FIKOL-624489 format. One record per residue: residue number from 1; chain; x, y negated, z negated of N, C-alpha, C, O in turn. Coordinates in steps of 0.02 Angstrom, whole numbers. Example, Ala and Ser with C-alpha at 12.3 -4.5 7.8 and 13.67 -1.06 7.14 Angstrom:
REM FIKOL-624489
+-----+--------+--------+--------+--------+--------+--------+--------+--------+--------+--------+--------+--------+--------+
| num | cadena |     nX |     nY |     nZ |    caX |    caY |    caZ |     cX |     cY |     cZ |     oX |     oY |     oZ |
+-----+--------+--------+--------+--------+--------+--------+--------+--------+--------+--------+--------+--------+--------+
|   1 |      A |    660 |    284 |   -390 |    615 |    225 |   -390 |    660 |    165 |   -390 |    712 |    166 |   -423 |
|   2 |      A |    642 |    112 |   -354 |    684 |     53 |   -357 |    645 |     -2 |   -394 |    670 |    -57 |   -402 |
+-----+--------+--------+--------+--------+--------+--------+--------+--------+--------+--------+--------+--------+--------+
***
This chain:
REM FIKOL-624489
+-----+--------+--------+--------+--------+--------+--------+--------+--------+--------+--------+--------+--------+--------+
| num | cadena |     nX |     nY |     nZ |    caX |    caY |    caZ |     cX |     cY |     cZ |     oX |     oY |     oZ |
+-----+--------+--------+--------+--------+--------+--------+--------+--------+--------+--------+--------+--------+--------+
|   1 |      A |  -9270 |  -5183 |  -7705 |  -9241 |  -5195 |  -7786 |  -9277 |  -5274 |  -7813 |  -9284 |  -5319 |  -7772 |
|   2 |      A |  -9291 |  -5281 |  -7861 |  -9323 |  -5340 |  -7925 |  -9315 |  -5338 |  -7946 |  -9288 |  -5287 |  -7969 |
|   3 |      A |  -9329 |  -5412 |  -7986 |  -9347 |  -5398 |  -8079 |  -9402 |  -5457 |  -8093 |  -9382 |  -5515 |  -8082 |
|   4 |      A |  -9439 |  -5452 |  -8105 |  -9508 |  -5496 |  -8138 |  -9532 |  -5484 |  -8208 |  -9513 |  -5434 |  -8237 |
|   5 |      A |  -9561 |  -5515 |  -8229 |  -9609 |  -5533 |  -8296 |  -9657 |  -5562 |  -8275 |  -9668 |  -5605 |  -8232 |
|   6 |      A |  -9700 |  -5519 |  -8326 |  -9768 |  -5577 |  -8316 |  -9789 |  -5631 |  -8318 |  -9795 |  -5644 |  -8378 |
|   7 |      A |  -9807 |  -5678 |  -8285 |  -9825 |  -5748 |  -8301 |  -9837 |  -5763 |  -8371 |  -9802 |  -5802 |  -8403 |
|   8 |      A |  -9895 |  -5727 |  -8400 |  -9913 |  -5740 |  -8474 |  -9858 |  -5716 |  -8524 |  -9854 |  -5751 |  -8575 |
|   9 |      A |  -9819 |  -5669 |  -8520 |  -9773 |  -5662 |  -8563 |  -9714 |  -5712 |  -8544 |  -9676 |  -5738 |  -8585 |
|  10 |      A |  -9714 |  -5722 |  -8475 |  -9648 |  -5797 |  -8479 |  -9674 |  -5850 |  -8507 |  -9632 |  -5879 |  -8542 |
|  11 |      A |  -9726 |  -5876 |  -8507 |  -9754 |  -5935 |  -8524 |  -9765 |  -5936 |  -8615 |  -9773 |  -5988 |  -8647 |
|  12 |      A |  -9764 |  -5874 |  -8642 |  -9791 |  -5850 |  -8700 |  -9717 |  -5870 |  -8748 |  -9714 |  -5884 |  -8808 |
|  13 |      A |  -9663 |  -5865 |  -8699 |  -9589 |  -5842 |  -8722 |  -9540 |  -5904 |  -8714 |  -9491 |  -5909 |  -8750 |
|  14 |      A |  -9561 |  -5961 |  -8654 |  -9569 |  -6029 |  -8629 |  -9596 |  -6082 |  -8700 |  -9562 |  -6123 |  -8730 |
|  15 |      A |  -9648 |  -6068 |  -8708 |  -9665 |  -6124 |  -8731 |  -9643 |  -6119 |  -8816 |  -9631 |  -6168 |  -8851 |
|  16 |      A |  -9640 |  -6042 |  -8842 |  -9607 |  -6023 |  -8899 |  -9537 |  -6074 |  -8911 |  -9524 |  -6111 |  -8958 |
|  17 |      A |  -9496 |  -6061 |  -8850 |  -9436 |  -6097 |  -8865 |  -9410 |  -6172 |  -8862 |  -9355 |  -6198 |  -8872 |
|  18 |      A |  -9491 |  -6202 |  -8839 |  -9492 |  -6272 |  -8826 |  -9503 |  -6302 |  -8914 |  -9471 |  -6340 |  -8951 |
|  19 |      A |  -9569 |  -6260 |  -8921 |  -9576 |  -6297 |  -9000 |  -9523 |  -6272 |  -9053 |  -9524 |  -6299 |  -9109 |
|  20 |      A |  -9474 |  -6223 |  -9038 |  -9434 |  -6212 |  -9091 |  -9385 |  -6265 |  -9083 |  -9345 |  -6277 |  -9128 |
|  21 |      A |  -9385 |  -6294 |  -9035 |  -9318 |  -6319 |  -9032 |  -9359 |  -6407 |  -9034 |  -9331 |  -6451 |  -9001 |
|  22 |      A |  -9418 |  -6423 |  -9072 |  -9444 |  -6483 |  -9099 |  -9438 |  -6467 |  -9173 |  -9440 |  -6410 |  -9195 |
|  23 |      A |  -9432 |  -6514 |  -9204 |  -9415 |  -6544 |  -9268 |  -9467 |  -6580 |  -9295 |  -9456 |  -6609 |  -9348 |
|  24 |      A |  -9514 |  -6584 |  -9271 |  -9574 |  -6639 |  -9287 |  -9634 |  -6564 |  -9318 |  -9633 |  -6503 |  -9312 |
|  25 |      A |  -9678 |  -6615 |  -9351 |  -9738 |  -6582 |  -9355 |  -9791 |  -6559 |  -9292 |  -9811 |  -6600 |  -9251 |
|  26 |      A |  -9807 |  -6500 |  -9291 |  -9841 |  -6474 |  -9216 |  -9907 |  -6505 |  -9231 |  -9925 |  -6515 |  -9289 |
|  27 |      A |  -9945 |  -6521 |  -9178 | -10010 |  -6518 |  -9187 | -10062 |  -6453 |  -9168 | -10038 |  -6406 |  -9136 |
|  28 |      A | -10123 |  -6452 |  -9186 | -10147 |  -6408 |  -9152 | -10167 |  -6351 |  -9105 | -10162 |  -6290 |  -9108 |
|  29 |      A | -10190 |  -6391 |  -9064 | -10202 |  -6379 |  -8988 | -10160 |  -6425 |  -8929 | -10166 |  -6486 |  -8930 |
|  30 |      A | -10119 |  -6392 |  -8878 | -10070 |  -6411 |  -8862 | -10086 |  -6397 |  -8780 | -10129 |  -6356 |  -8764 |
|  31 |      A | -10049 |  -6433 |  -8733 | -10069 |  -6410 |  -8675 |  -9990 |  -6394 |  -8651 |  -9949 |  -6426 |  -8684 |
|  32 |      A |  -9971 |  -6366 |  -8618 |  -9912 |  -6358 |  -8573 |  -9908 |  -6375 |  -8517 |  -9947 |  -6340 |  -8486 |
|  33 |      A |  -9884 |  -6409 |  -8483 |  -9879 |  -6449 |  -8398 |  -9816 |  -6409 |  -8362 |  -9760 |  -6427 |  -8380 |
|  34 |      A |  -9821 |  -6356 |  -8310 |  -9787 |  -6343 |  -8267 |  -9774 |  -6350 |  -8213 |  -9818 |  -6383 |  -8186 |
|  35 |      A |  -9725 |  -6334 |  -8170 |  -9724 |  -6312 |  -8091 |  -9726 |  -6255 |  -8067 |  -9736 |  -6220 |  -8117 |
|  36 |      A |  -9724 |  -6225 |  -8028 |  -9712 |  -6165 |  -8002 |  -9721 |  -6149 |  -7925 |  -9761 |  -6167 |  -7882 |
|  37 |      A |  -9675 |  -6114 |  -7925 |  -9654 |  -6095 |  -7829 |  -9603 |  -6051 |  -7814 |  -9573 |  -6021 |  -7858 |
|  38 |      A |  -9587 |  -6045 |  -7738 |  -9537 |  -5998 |  -7738 |  -9513 |  -5993 |  -7665 |  -9543 |  -6027 |  -7624 |
|  39 |      A |  -9476 |  -5964 |  -7649 |  -9448 |  -6007 |  -7582 |  -9374 |  -5914 |  -7575 |  -9360 |  -5866 |  -7612 |
|  40 |      A |  -9359 |  -5930 |  -7528 |  -9316 |  -5864 |  -7501 |  -9241 |  -5913 |  -7463 |  -9234 |  -5967 |  -7434 |
|  41 |      A |  -9199 |  -5859 |  -7484 |  -9128 |  -5899 |  -7468 |  -9108 |  -5822 |  -7453 |  -9125 |  -5773 |  -7487 |
|  42 |      A |  -9060 |  -5823 |  -7386 |  -9014 |  -5774 |  -7342 |  -8937 |  -5826 |  -7324 |  -8918 |  -5884 |  -7331 |
|  43 |      A |  -8914 |  -5762 |  -7297 |  -8825 |  -5784 |  -7301 |  -8799 |  -5751 |  -7350 |  -8739 |  -5747 |  -7341 |
|  44 |      A |  -8817 |  -5723 |  -7401 |  -8774 |  -5712 |  -7460 |  -8733 |  -5653 |  -7444 |  -8745 |  -5605 |  -7407 |
|  45 |      A |  -8671 |  -5668 |  -7487 |  -8610 |  -5631 |  -7478 |  -8650 |  -5546 |  -7485 |  -8688 |  -5533 |  -7532 |
|  46 |      A |  -8635 |  -5500 |  -7433 |  -8673 |  -5425 |  -7424 |  -8603 |  -5399 |  -7483 |  -8551 |  -5427 |  -7499 |
|  47 |      A |  -8630 |  -5342 |  -7500 |  -8598 |  -5291 |  -7531 |  -8621 |  -5238 |  -7514 |  -8682 |  -5233 |  -7507 |
|  48 |      A |  -8572 |  -5176 |  -7503 |  -8581 |  -5114 |  -7517 |  -8637 |  -5093 |  -7571 |  -8623 |  -5071 |  -7627 |
|  49 |      A |  -8690 |  -5099 |  -7551 |  -8739 |  -5068 |  -7588 |  -8792 |  -5017 |  -7572 |  -8795 |  -5009 |  -7511 |
|  50 |      A |  -8828 |  -4986 |  -7602 |  -8869 |  -4935 |  -7563 |  -8932 |  -4956 |  -7604 |  -8934 |  -4957 |  -7666 |
|  51 |      A |  -8992 |  -4975 |  -7556 |  -9068 |  -4983 |  -7570 |  -9098 |  -4924 |  -7554 |  -9081 |  -4883 |  -7512 |
|  52 |      A |  -9164 |  -4924 |  -7608 |  -9232 |  -4865 |  -7589 |  -9267 |  -4898 |  -7527 |  -9286 |  -4862 |  -7481 |
|  53 |      A |  -9275 |  -4967 |  -7526 |  -9301 |  -4986 |  -7467 |  -9250 |  -5004 |  -7417 |  -9200 |  -5035 |  -7434 |
|  54 |      A |  -9261 |  -4985 |  -7350 |  -9212 |  -5024 |  -7303 |  -9230 |  -5075 |  -7284 |  -9185 |  -5098 |  -7250 |
|  55 |      A |  -9285 |  -5118 |  -7288 |  -9273 |  -5203 |  -7283 |  -9239 |  -5212 |  -7338 |  -9204 |  -5263 |  -7331 |
|  56 |      A |  -9232 |  -5188 |  -7390 |  -9226 |  -5238 |  -7448 |  -9125 |  -5229 |  -7422 |  -9092 |  -5180 |  -7403 |
|  57 |      A |  -9106 |  -5301 |  -7435 |  -9012 |  -5320 |  -7416 |  -9004 |  -5381 |  -7471 |  -9044 |  -5423 |  -7491 |
|  58 |      A |  -8943 |  -5368 |  -7485 |  -8910 |  -5424 |  -7558 |  -8882 |  -5475 |  -7499 |  -8831 |  -5504 |  -7517 |
|  59 |      A |  -8896 |  -5485 |  -7457 |  -8878 |  -5538 |  -7411 |  -8934 |  -5600 |  -7418 |  -8922 |  -5661 |  -7422 |
|  60 |      A |  -9004 |  -5562 |  -7418 |  -9076 |  -5603 |  -7448 |  -9095 |  -5604 |  -7520 |  -9087 |  -5555 |  -7557 |
|  61 |      A |  -9120 |  -5661 |  -7538 |  -9149 |  -5650 |  -7601 |  -9233 |  -5698 |  -7582 |  -9229 |  -5736 |  -7533 |
|  62 |      A |  -9288 |  -5695 |  -7613 |  -9360 |  -5709 |  -7613 |  -9370 |  -5719 |  -7705 |  -9392 |  -5674 |  -7741 |
|  63 |      A |  -9343 |  -5804 |  -7737 |  -9366 |  -5815 |  -7796 |  -9441 |  -5838 |  -7796 |  -9475 |  -5869 |  -7755 |
|  64 |      A |  -9452 |  -5813 |  -7854 |  -9491 |  -5868 |  -7896 |  -9483 |  -5897 |  -7955 |  -9464 |  -5866 |  -8005 |
|  65 |      A |  -9500 |  -5968 |  -7953 |  -9458 |  -6002 |  -8013 |  -9544 |  -6055 |  -8061 |  -9601 |  -6068 |  -8044 |
|  66 |      A |  -9500 |  -6067 |  -8124 |  -9559 |  -6110 |  -8133 |  -9509 |  -6149 |  -8170 |  -9451 |  -6133 |  -8185 |
|  67 |      A |  -9559 |  -6228 |  -8187 |  -9512 |  -6279 |  -8213 |  -9585 |  -6310 |  -8268 |  -9643 |  -6324 |  -8254 |
|  68 |      A |  -9546 |  -6310 |  -8336 |  -9594 |  -6365 |  -8377 |  -9593 |  -6431 |  -8386 |  -9545 |  -6460 |  -8410 |
|  69 |      A |  -9638 |  -6455 |  -8369 |  -9658 |  -6527 |  -8368 |  -9652 |  -6591 |  -8437 |  -9614 |  -6637 |  -8453 |
|  70 |      A |  -9704 |  -6565 |  -8456 |  -9715 |  -6584 |  -8524 |  -9771 |  -6543 |  -8573 |  -9814 |  -6503 |  -8558 |
|  71 |      A |  -9753 |  -6566 |  -8629 |  -9808 |  -6529 |  -8696 |  -9825 |  -6602 |  -8734 |  -9791 |  -6645 |  -8762 |
|  72 |      A |  -9911 |  -6592 |  -8716 |  -9932 |  -6644 |  -8726 | -10010 |  -6619 |  -8790 | -10020 |  -6561 |  -8808 |
|  73 |      A | -10042 |  -6664 |  -8806 | -10088 |  -6645 |  -8843 | -10149 |  -6618 |  -8791 | -10158 |  -6649 |  -8738 |
|  74 |      A | -10184 |  -6567 |  -8805 | -10233 |  -6555 |  -8749 | -10298 |  -6595 |  -8731 | -10323 |  -6597 |  -8675 |
|  75 |      A | -10316 |  -6621 |  -8776 | -10362 |  -6680 |  -8753 | -10336 |  -6742 |  -8725 | -10378 |  -6777 |  -8698 |
|  76 |      A | -10265 |  -6766 |  -8726 | -10258 |  -6818 |  -8722 | -10192 |  -6804 |  -8700 | -10148 |  -6791 |  -8741 |
|  77 |      A | -10179 |  -6807 |  -8625 | -10116 |  -6787 |  -8584 | -10063 |  -6868 |  -8607 | -10002 |  -6865 |  -8604 |
|  78 |      A | -10084 |  -6908 |  -8619 | -10045 |  -6970 |  -8618 |  -9997 |  -6959 |  -8690 |  -9941 |  -6982 |  -8684 |
|  79 |      A | -10009 |  -6929 |  -8753 |  -9998 |  -6912 |  -8818 |  -9944 |  -6869 |  -8787 |  -9965 |  -6827 |  -8747 |
|  80 |      A |  -9864 |  -6871 |  -8799 |  -9828 |  -6810 |  -8750 |  -9778 |  -6812 |  -8834 |  -9748 |  -6852 |  -8870 |
|  81 |      A |  -9803 |  -6720 |  -8829 |  -9737 |  -6718 |  -8891 |  -9673 |  -6696 |  -8854 |  -9620 |  -6702 |  -8884 |
|  82 |      A |  -9673 |  -6673 |  -8798 |  -9606 |  -6642 |  -8766 |  -9588 |  -6647 |  -8687 |  -9625 |  -6624 |  -8644 |
|  83 |      A |  -9543 |  -6672 |  -8677 |  -9556 |  -6709 |  -8581 |  -9489 |  -6667 |  -8568 |  -9448 |  -6661 |  -8614 |
|  84 |      A |  -9479 |  -6642 |  -8515 |  -9429 |  -6618 |  -8473 |  -9399 |  -6692 |  -8459 |  -9436 |  -6739 |  -8443 |
|  85 |      A |  -9325 |  -6700 |  -8467 |  -9296 |  -6764 |  -8440 |  -9265 |  -6757 |  -8380 |  -9244 |  -6806 |  -8348 |
|  86 |      A |  -9261 |  -6701 |  -8362 |  -9240 |  -6684 |  -8287 |  -9280 |  -6654 |  -8242 |  -9246 |  -6618 |  -8205 |
|  87 |      A |  -9352 |  -6652 |  -8227 |  -9384 |  -6619 |  -8204 |  -9370 |  -6588 |  -8120 |  -9394 |  -6536 |  -8098 |
|  88 |      A |  -9326 |  -6635 |  -8081 |  -9300 |  -6583 |  -8025 |  -9243 |  -6564 |  -8042 |  -9213 |  -6564 |  -7989 |
|  89 |      A |  -9209 |  -6548 |  -8079 |  -9149 |  -6532 |  -8091 |  -9150 |  -6423 |  -8122 |  -9181 |  -6399 |  -8169 |
|  90 |      A |  -9115 |  -6394 |  -8083 |  -9111 |  -6334 |  -8096 |  -9080 |  -6315 |  -8168 |  -9075 |  -6256 |  -8184 |
|  91 |      A |  -9063 |  -6361 |  -8205 |  -9062 |  -6345 |  -8279 |  -9118 |  -6319 |  -8333 |  -9110 |  -6294 |  -8389 |
|  92 |      A |  -9187 |  -6336 |  -8287 |  -9251 |  -6302 |  -8329 |  -9292 |  -6252 |  -8281 |  -9339 |  -6215 |  -8296 |
|  93 |      A |  -9266 |  -6258 |  -8232 |  -9288 |  -6211 |  -8175 |  -9273 |  -6127 |  -8202 |  -9222 |  -6094 |  -8213 |
|  94 |      A |  -9339 |  -6115 |  -8205 |  -9320 |  -6041 |  -8244 |  -9336 |  -5984 |  -8178 |  -9362 |  -6012 |  -8130 |
|  95 |      A |  -9326 |  -5924 |  -8171 |  -9340 |  -5875 |  -8137 |  -9387 |  -5847 |  -8151 |  -9374 |  -5829 |  -8209 |
|  96 |      A |  -9454 |  -5824 |  -8135 |  -9487 |  -5781 |  -8150 |  -9511 |  -5708 |  -8130 |  -9543 |  -5667 |  -8163 |
|  97 |      A |  -9478 |  -5701 |  -8048 |  -9468 |  -5665 |  -8017 |  -9439 |  -5652 |  -7957 |  -9470 |  -5670 |  -7907 |
|  98 |      A |  -9390 |  -5625 |  -7953 |  -9347 |  -5608 |  -7882 |  -9325 |  -5567 |  -7848 |  -9302 |  -5528 |  -7889 |
|  99 |      A |  -9313 |  -5546 |  -7795 |  -9314 |  -5500 |  -7761 |  -9275 |  -5504 |  -7705 |  -9274 |  -5554 |  -7668 |
| 100 |      A |  -9230 |  -5434 |  -7693 |  -9182 |  -5452 |  -7629 |  -9256 |  -5416 |  -7574 |  -9289 |  -5365 |  -7570 |
| 101 |      A |  -9250 |  -5483 |  -7538 |  -9288 |  -5447 |  -7466 |  -9296 |  -5515 |  -7437 |  -9298 |  -5565 |  -7472 |
| 102 |      A |  -9301 |  -5515 |  -7368 |  -9297 |  -5565 |  -7325 |  -9373 |  -5596 |  -7333 |  -9426 |  -5569 |  -7348 |
| 103 |      A |  -9354 |  -5672 |  -7316 |  -9426 |  -5712 |  -7333 |  -9455 |  -5723 |  -7260 |  -9433 |  -5751 |  -7209 |
| 104 |      A |  -9524 |  -5685 |  -7278 |  -9587 |  -5685 |  -7207 |  -9641 |  -5698 |  -7227 |  -9649 |  -5716 |  -7286 |
| 105 |      A |  -9700 |  -5690 |  -7180 |  -9758 |  -5715 |  -7197 |  -9782 |  -5663 |  -7242 |  -9822 |  -5678 |  -7287 |
| 106 |      A |  -9762 |  -5603 |  -7233 |  -9806 |  -5558 |  -7296 |  -9771 |  -5547 |  -7362 |  -9800 |  -5523 |  -7411 |
| 107 |      A |  -9697 |  -5568 |  -7363 |  -9676 |  -5588 |  -7436 |  -9716 |  -5647 |  -7448 |  -9737 |  -5662 |  -7504 |
| 108 |      A |  -9723 |  -5673 |  -7407 |  -9753 |  -5751 |  -7457 |  -9808 |  -5758 |  -7479 |  -9824 |  -5779 |  -7534 |
| 109 |      A |  -9854 |  -5733 |  -7414 |  -9923 |  -5716 |  -7440 |  -9929 |  -5673 |  -7486 |  -9981 |  -5687 |  -7516 |
| 110 |      A |  -9899 |  -5615 |  -7515 |  -9893 |  -5576 |  -7578 |  -9874 |  -5617 |  -7639 |  -9900 |  -5601 |  -7692 |
| 111 |      A |  -9847 |  -5647 |  -7638 |  -9800 |  -5709 |  -7681 |  -9855 |  -5745 |  -7698 |  -9862 |  -5763 |  -7756 |
| 112 |      A |  -9909 |  -5761 |  -7642 |  -9960 |  -5836 |  -7657 | -10011 |  -5788 |  -7700 | -10025 |  -5802 |  -7758 |
| 113 |      A | -10037 |  -5733 |  -7666 | -10083 |  -5698 |  -7723 | -10080 |  -5677 |  -7755 | -10130 |  -5659 |  -7786 |
| 114 |      A | -10004 |  -5657 |  -7779 |  -9980 |  -5624 |  -7859 |  -9987 |  -5702 |  -7905 | -10026 |  -5704 |  -7952 |
| 115 |      A |  -9951 |  -5758 |  -7888 |  -9952 |  -5828 |  -7940 | -10031 |  -5827 |  -7948 | -10061 |  -5819 |  -8001 |
| 116 |      A | -10065 |  -5838 |  -7878 | -10136 |  -5854 |  -7912 | -10177 |  -5831 |  -7954 | -10218 |  -5860 |  -7990 |
| 117 |      A | -10160 |  -5746 |  -7946 | -10210 |  -5704 |  -7986 | -10184 |  -5714 |  -8059 | -10223 |  -5725 |  -8105 |
| 118 |      A | -10115 |  -5709 |  -8068 | -10079 |  -5715 |  -8132 | -10109 |  -5784 |  -8165 | -10129 |  -5790 |  -8223 |
| 119 |      A | -10109 |  -5823 |  -8124 | -10125 |  -5917 |  -8145 | -10207 |  -5889 |  -8155 | -10224 |  -5921 |  -8205 |
| 120 |      A | -10238 |  -5868 |  -8145 | -10318 |  -5849 |  -8151 | -10323 |  -5806 |  -8214 | -10377 |  -5800 |  -8243 |
| 121 |      A | -10279 |  -5782 |  -8231 | -10287 |  -5717 |  -8293 | -10230 |  -5762 |  -8347 | -10192 |  -5719 |  -8367 |
| 122 |      A | -10216 |  -5806 |  -8367 | -10182 |  -5833 |  -8412 | -10226 |  -5852 |  -8475 | -10279 |  -5881 |  -8462 |
| 123 |      A | -10212 |  -5841 |  -8541 | -10239 |  -5845 |  -8601 | -10200 |  -5896 |  -8633 | -10142 |  -5904 |  -8614 |
| 124 |      A | -10227 |  -5937 |  -8690 | -10198 |  -5975 |  -8727 | -10133 |  -5922 |  -8752 | -10133 |  -5860 |  -8752 |
| 125 |      A | -10074 |  -5972 |  -8775 | -10034 |  -5944 |  -8811 | -10043 |  -5955 |  -8891 | -10051 |  -6012 |  -8911 |
| 126 |      A | -10041 |  -5914 |  -8925 | -10066 |  -5930 |  -8993 |  -9984 |  -5931 |  -9040 |  -9952 |  -5878 |  -9047 |
| 127 |      A |  -9962 |  -5990 |  -9066 |  -9914 |  -5978 |  -9109 |  -9901 |  -5963 |  -9170 |  -9847 |  -5940 |  -9187 |
| 128 |      A |  -9962 |  -5976 |  -9221 |  -9994 |  -5960 |  -9280 | -10059 |  -5976 |  -9277 | -10090 |  -5999 |  -9229 |
| 129 |      A | -10081 |  -5964 |  -9333 | -10138 |  -5954 |  -9355 | -10173 |  -6015 |  -9319 | -10210 |  -6005 |  -9270 |
| 130 |      A | -10163 |  -6064 |  -9337 | -10202 |  -6130 |  -9313 | -10161 |  -6162 |  -9241 | -10190 |  -6206 |  -9211 |
| 131 |      A | -10088 |  -6137 |  -9212 | -10084 |  -6183 |  -9160 | -10080 |  -6114 |  -9112 | -10074 |  -6053 |  -9123 |
| 132 |      A | -10090 |  -6170 |  -9038 | -10109 |  -6127 |  -8992 | -10106 |  -6196 |  -8940 | -10117 |  -6256 |  -8947 |
| 133 |      A | -10088 |  -6159 |  -8892 | -10062 |  -6171 |  -8820 | -10101 |  -6143 |  -8741 | -10111 |  -6088 |  -8713 |
| 134 |      A | -10112 |  -6203 |  -8729 | -10171 |  -6193 |  -8656 | -10094 |  -6221 |  -8599 | -10046 |  -6257 |  -8615 |
| 135 |      A | -10112 |  -6184 |  -8526 | -10071 |  -6194 |  -8491 | -10087 |  -6209 |  -8422 | -10112 |  -6165 |  -8386 |
| 136 |      A | -10076 |  -6266 |  -8402 | -10081 |  -6299 |  -8344 | -10018 |  -6282 |  -8286 |  -9960 |  -6297 |  -8296 |
| 137 |      A | -10032 |  -6261 |  -8249 |  -9969 |  -6241 |  -8189 | -10006 |  -6276 |  -8125 | -10064 |  -6279 |  -8106 |
| 138 |      A |  -9938 |  -6302 |  -8098 |  -9944 |  -6345 |  -8024 |  -9927 |  -6322 |  -7981 |  -9867 |  -6334 |  -7979 |
| 139 |      A |  -9947 |  -6275 |  -7914 |  -9919 |  -6239 |  -7887 |  -9899 |  -6300 |  -7819 |  -9936 |  -6322 |  -7775 |
| 140 |      A |  -9818 |  -6314 |  -7833 |  -9793 |  -6388 |  -7807 |  -9727 |  -6384 |  -7771 |  -9697 |  -6429 |  -7744 |
| 141 |      A |  -9706 |  -6304 |  -7778 |  -9617 |  -6331 |  -7770 |  -9619 |  -6258 |  -7696 |  -9606 |  -6198 |  -7692 |
| 142 |      A |  -9641 |  -6305 |  -7656 |  -9653 |  -6262 |  -7586 |  -9619 |  -6304 |  -7538 |  -9636 |  -6363 |  -7535 |
| 143 |      A |  -9570 |  -6279 |  -7495 |  -9563 |  -6283 |  -7416 |  -9592 |  -6304 |  -7367 |  -9651 |  -6307 |  -7384 |
| 144 |      A |  -9587 |  -6323 |  -7306 |  -9643 |  -6315 |  -7265 |  -9637 |  -6252 |  -7240 |  -9694 |  -6236 |  -7221 |
| 145 |      A |  -9599 |  -6208 |  -7229 |  -9619 |  -6138 |  -7204 |  -9690 |  -6117 |  -7253 |  -9749 |  -6103 |  -7242 |
| 146 |      A |  -9651 |  -6124 |  -7303 |  -9687 |  -6086 |  -7352 |  -9785 |  -6127 |  -7376 |  -9835 |  -6106 |  -7405 |
| 147 |      A |  -9768 |  -6179 |  -7349 |  -9858 |  -6236 |  -7352 |  -9888 |  -6199 |  -7298 |  -9947 |  -6181 |  -7304 |
| 148 |      A |  -9855 |  -6186 |  -7242 |  -9888 |  -6172 |  -7177 |  -9924 |  -6107 |  -7193 |  -9986 |  -6102 |  -7191 |
| 149 |      A |  -9874 |  -6048 |  -7213 |  -9900 |  -6004 |  -7206 |  -9937 |  -5988 |  -7269 |  -9955 |  -5929 |  -7263 |
| 150 |      A |  -9955 |  -6010 |  -7320 | -10022 |  -6013 |  -7367 | -10073 |  -6052 |  -7340 | -10130 |  -6048 |  -7362 |
| 151 |      A | -10053 |  -6099 |  -7286 | -10128 |  -6134 |  -7276 | -10142 |  -6072 |  -7203 | -10200 |  -6053 |  -7193 |
| 152 |      A | -10111 |  -6059 |  -7179 | -10149 |  -6002 |  -7124 | -10113 |  -6029 |  -7061 | -10140 |  -6011 |  -7008 |
| 153 |      A | -10051 |  -6074 |  -7053 | -10028 |  -6100 |  -6993 |  -9977 |  -6039 |  -6953 |  -9951 |  -6051 |  -6899 |
+-----+--------+--------+--------+--------+--------+--------+--------+--------+--------+--------+--------+--------+--------+
***
């Protein structure tokens, strides 16, 4: 069992939300910088649910999450339009994908390939006829086990 949204749709929605919260004139070309990562958690409370996949269970969850860091001018990252006041807080941490499955090498590798593929396919977010936002995604929210698996250890 899982829930997911494509990274492009997710970023389009997030970008529009940030821009709607601003009460200033918006420049034409912007860059939204954010970080993404995934992690597993187990030992959650179990409930009597039947899953189609026998490997799925509600005591384990594997999630991919994104945190917007700053919105700036496309050609000048020093010109900040919006900045996340708490980049390490869960307040701005938004789930992109989660599944009820135990974290394993295969699950991590599949998630990594999926994220890398979706990042490579990203396009500009068009806000209106003149405003567009490019996305820069930093793949930095990983623990040691995930880093080791991605690196092939």
